[in-house]
C-alpha positions, 0 to 999 in steps of 0.5 A: 791476488794470487798468492805465489808459494812454491817456494814454501815447503808443507814440511813442518820445520823441524829440527833434527837434534830435538827429541820428539817428546817426554817418550825420548827423554825418558828413554835416553835417560834408561838407558843411561841407568840401564847402562851403567853409565848413571851406576845406582847413587849417581846424581844425576845433572838437573833438570834444566841441564838435561832439557839442554843436553836434550834440548827439551822443554823443562816440561819433557823433562818433569816428565821424563824423570815422573816415569822413572820415578813412578818405576823407582829408578829415581828419587828426588830429595828437595833441595838435594837433587834426584838421585838412580836407586841402587837395583836400577841398572 
């Protein structure tokens, strides 16, 4: 029995709003810091809020924040949040 697939697209279903992954999330967060929109001392929104804002998984946000922490652009204090470090602009 032949299956008619003429109405199915071969293109993957990808939302144009969804960032492709941690590199894009990382770039967006870095841009907000570099532009001064988030100045030194600014408390970043929580991981869940960032994930919802940029339509990515929480793990993607965590990976992006890990890179920014390694670069010294942000610092995280348990129970207090993540903050932009001085000299990050």
